[in-house]
C-alpha positions as CSV (number, residue, x, y, z in Angstrom):
1,M,-25.8,68.3,-14.2
2,L,-24.5,64.6,-14.4
3,F,-23.0,63.1,-11.7
4,R,-19.2,62.8,-12.7
5,S,-19.6,58.8,-12.3
6,E,-22.0,59.2,-15.2
7,T,-19.9,61.6,-17.1
8,I,-16.9,59.4,-17.2
9,L,-19.1,57.0,-18.3
10,A,-20.2,59.0,-21.3
11,A,-16.7,59.5,-22.1
12,V,-15.6,56.1,-22.3
13,R,-18.8,55.3,-24.6
14,T,-17.3,58.2,-26.8
15,A,-13.7,57.4,-26.9
16,L,-14.8,53.7,-27.9
17,T,-16.5,55.4,-31.3
18,G,-14.8,53.5,-34.2
19,T,-14.0,50.0,-31.9
20,T,-12.9,47.6,-34.9
21,G,-15.9,45.4,-36.1
22,V,-18.3,47.1,-34.3
23,S,-19.9,49.9,-35.8
24,T,-22.3,52.0,-34.2
25,R,-23.3,48.9,-31.6
26,I,-21.8,50.7,-28.4
27,Y,-24.4,50.7,-25.8
28,R,-24.6,51.6,-21.9
29,S,-26.1,49.3,-19.9
30,R,-27.9,47.2,-22.3
31,V,-30.1,45.0,-20.9
32,E,-32.1,43.1,-23.5
33,P,-30.2,40.7,-25.1
34,I,-28.0,41.1,-28.5
35,S,-29.2,39.8,-31.4
36,K,-27.2,37.4,-33.5
37,A,-28.2,40.4,-36.4
38,E,-26.3,43.0,-33.8
39,S,-23.4,41.2,-33.0
40,P,-20.2,41.8,-32.9
41,A,-21.3,44.5,-29.9
42,I,-19.9,46.5,-27.1
43,V,-22.0,46.8,-23.8
44,V,-20.5,49.9,-21.2
45,E,-21.6,49.6,-17.4
46,P,-20.4,50.6,-14.0
47,I,-19.7,47.6,-11.7
48,S,-18.4,49.9,-8.6
49,D,-17.6,53.0,-7.2
50,N,-15.7,53.5,-4.4
51,A,-15.1,56.6,-2.4
52,A,-12.4,57.7,-0.2
53,Q,-11.9,61.1,1.9
54,N,-9.1,62.9,0.7
55,T,-6.7,64.2,4.1
56,S,-5.3,67.2,2.5
57,L,-8.3,68.6,0.2
58,P,-12.3,68.6,0.2
59,T,-12.6,66.1,-1.5
60,L,-13.0,63.1,-2.8
61,D,-11.1,60.0,-4.5
62,W,-13.1,57.7,-5.9
63,S,-12.4,54.1,-7.9
64,M,-14.9,52.9,-11.0
65,V,-14.8,49.7,-12.1
66,V,-15.6,50.0,-15.2
67,R,-16.6,46.8,-17.7
68,V,-16.9,46.8,-21.4
69,T,-18.0,44.2,-22.5
70,V,-17.3,42.8,-25.8
71,I,-20.3,40.6,-27.5
72,V,-19.1,38.1,-30.3
73,R,-21.3,34.8,-32.4
74,G,-19.2,32.3,-34.2
75,A,-17.4,29.4,-34.3
76,V,-14.1,30.6,-32.0
77,P,-15.7,33.6,-30.3
78,D,-12.3,34.6,-27.9
79,Q,-10.2,34.8,-31.2
80,L,-12.9,36.4,-33.1
81,A,-12.6,39.4,-29.7
82,D,-9.1,39.7,-30.3
83,P,-9.4,42.4,-33.2
84,I,-12.1,44.5,-31.4
85,I,-10.5,43.9,-27.7
86,E,-7.4,45.1,-28.8
87,S,-8.9,48.0,-30.6
88,L,-10.7,49.4,-28.1
89,H,-7.9,49.3,-25.5
90,S,-6.3,50.8,-27.8
91,K,-8.9,53.9,-27.6
92,L,-9.1,53.9,-23.3
93,M,-5.4,53.9,-23.2
94,A,-5.2,56.8,-25.9
95,D,-6.2,59.9,-23.5
96,L,-5.8,58.3,-19.4
97,T,-8.1,61.6,-18.3
98,L,-11.2,60.8,-20.5
99,G,-11.3,63.7,-21.7
100,G,-10.2,64.9,-18.6
101,Y,-12.9,63.8,-16.6
102,A,-10.6,61.3,-15.1
103,I,-7.2,61.2,-12.4
104,D,-6.0,57.9,-14.5
105,I,-7.8,54.9,-16.0
106,Q,-6.5,51.2,-15.7
107,P,-6.7,47.5,-17.1
108,I,-7.6,45.3,-14.5
109,G,-8.4,41.8,-16.0
110,V,-10.4,40.1,-18.5
111,T,-13.2,37.4,-18.0
112,F,-14.7,35.0,-20.9
113,N,-17.9,33.4,-20.8
114,F,-19.3,31.3,-23.7
115,T,-22.6,30.4,-24.4
116,E,-24.5,28.8,-26.5
117,A,-28.0,31.0,-28.3
118,D,-28.2,30.3,-31.1
119,G,-24.9,29.1,-32.6
120,A,-21.4,29.5,-30.5
121,A,-21.6,33.4,-28.8
122,G,-19.1,34.8,-26.0
123,E,-19.2,37.6,-23.8
124,I,-15.7,38.8,-23.2
125,Q,-15.5,41.3,-20.1
126,C,-12.8,44.4,-20.4
127,D,-12.9,45.8,-16.2
128,Y,-11.1,48.8,-16.3
129,R,-10.4,51.0,-12.6
130,V,-11.0,54.9,-13.2
131,L,-9.9,56.9,-10.6
132,Y,-11.7,60.6,-10.0
133,R,-12.2,63.0,-7.6
134,T,-15.2,65.0,-6.8
135,A,-16.1,67.5,-4.9
136,V,-17.6,66.3,-0.9
137,A,-20.4,67.8,-1.1
138,N,-21.3,68.2,-4.6
139,L,-20.6,64.6,-6.9
140,A,-20.8,67.1,-10.2
141,S,-17.6,68.6,-9.5
142,A,-13.6,68.1,-9.5
């Protein structure tokens, strides 16, 4: 049985299937560098996950920050990433419950990082807050 947070991360990755321009290059917490031939690509990873005790129910209310990073190569990386970001955002906002695993998903912000990596490269990080609930004694159940 998977923790609810892991189920949500898998649901995010599944929701991103068919994102403009990335084909099947959607990775979960990938730490290896993305090669030029593998870009554009998307990496989905958890950033933080905080709980608060629900005072009216025997549950924990969680707030997980999920980062969806778009990795692109080209002369103006942020422009190359724009259609990918628009597509991924649209896909994530299409079902705010991520298939019933979450209470809500909310965009937080976007961060731009540019580097020189055998040509101009960009990592555009799109952060989302996912709200969900678990039982107090079982992190896998709602």
